[in-house]
C-alpha positions as CSV (number, residue, x, y, z in Angstrom):
1,X,0.0,0.0,0.0
2,X,2.8,2.4,0.8
3,X,4.4,2.0,-2.6
4,X,1.1,2.5,-4.4
5,X,0.4,5.6,-2.4
6,X,3.9,6.9,-3.3
7,X,3.3,6.2,-6.9
8,X,-0.1,7.9,-6.8
9,X,1.5,11.0,-5.1
10,X,4.2,11.1,-7.8
11,X,1.6,10.8,-10.6
12,X,-0.6,13.5,-9.2
13,X,2.5,15.7,-8.7
14,X,3.3,15.4,-12.4
15,X,6.3,13.1,-12.0
16,X,4.7,10.5,-14.3
17,X,7.9,8.6,-15.2
18,X,8.8,8.1,-11.6
19,X,5.3,7.0,-10.7
20,X,5.6,4.4,-13.5
21,X,8.6,2.9,-12.0
22,X,6.9,2.5,-8.6
23,X,3.7,1.2,-10.2
24,X,5.6,-1.5,-12.0
25,X,6.9,-2.7,-8.7
26,X,3.4,-2.7,-7.2
27,X,2.0,-4.7,-10.2
28,X,4.9,-7.1,-10.0
29,X,4.3,-7.7,-6.3
30,X,0.4,-7.7,-6.5
31,X,-0.7,-8.5,-10.1
32,X,-4.4,-8.2,-9.1
33,X,-4.0,-4.6,-7.8
34,X,-6.5,-3.1,-10.2
35,X,-5.8,0.5,-9.5
36,X,-2.1,0.1,-9.9
37,X,-2.5,-1.8,-13.1
38,X,-4.8,0.8,-14.6
39,X,-2.7,3.7,-13.5
40,X,0.4,2.0,-14.9
41,X,-1.5,1.6,-18.2
42,X,-2.2,5.3,-18.3
43,X,1.5,6.1,-17.6
44,X,2.5,3.8,-20.5
45,X,-0.1,5.4,-22.7
46,X,1.3,8.8,-21.9
47,X,4.7,7.6,-22.9
48,X,3.4,6.3,-26.2
49,X,4.2,2.7,-25.3
50,X,0.9,1.4,-26.8
51,X,1.8,-2.2,-27.2
52,X,2.9,-2.3,-23.5
53,X,-0.5,-1.0,-22.5
54,X,-2.2,-3.7,-24.5
55,X,0.0,-6.4,-23.1
56,X,-0.6,-5.1,-19.5
57,X,-4.4,-4.6,-19.7
58,X,-5.9,-6.8,-22.4
59,X,-5.6,-10.1,-20.4
60,X,-7.6,-8.3,-17.6
61,X,-10.6,-7.3,-19.7
62,X,-13.0,-9.6,-18.0
63,X,-11.8,-8.6,-14.5
64,X,-12.3,-4.9,-15.3
65,X,-15.7,-5.4,-16.9
66,X,-17.4,-2.1,-17.8
67,X,-14.8,0.1,-16.1
68,X,-14.8,3.2,-18.3
69,X,-11.2,4.2,-17.3
70,X,-10.0,0.8,-18.3
71,X,-11.9,1.0,-21.6
72,X,-10.5,4.4,-22.3
73,X,-6.8,3.5,-21.7
74,X,-7.0,0.1,-23.5
75,X,-9.1,1.5,-26.3
76,X,-6.7,4.4,-26.8
77,X,-3.8,2.0,-27.0
78,X,-5.6,-0.1,-29.6
79,X,-6.5,2.9,-31.7
80,X,-3.0,4.2,-31.6
81,X,-1.6,0.9,-33.0
82,X,-3.9,1.0,-36.0
């Protein structure tokens, strides 16, 4: 929880690259941490790493269901790769 809160503070403070590094650690330690996974997807999207977003989020589509944030991040990555 501490590492996720740190990543969230960095993200909100505009230090997106640093937050991404922390979020990767959170997702590695707790793959089912939905908020960390989605926020990491957004960080990767902002970096233009579209295939990484797809690889990170697509396998979790059923888990996220109708989450609009998830749909936006994953959908934006799919559109960008077309």
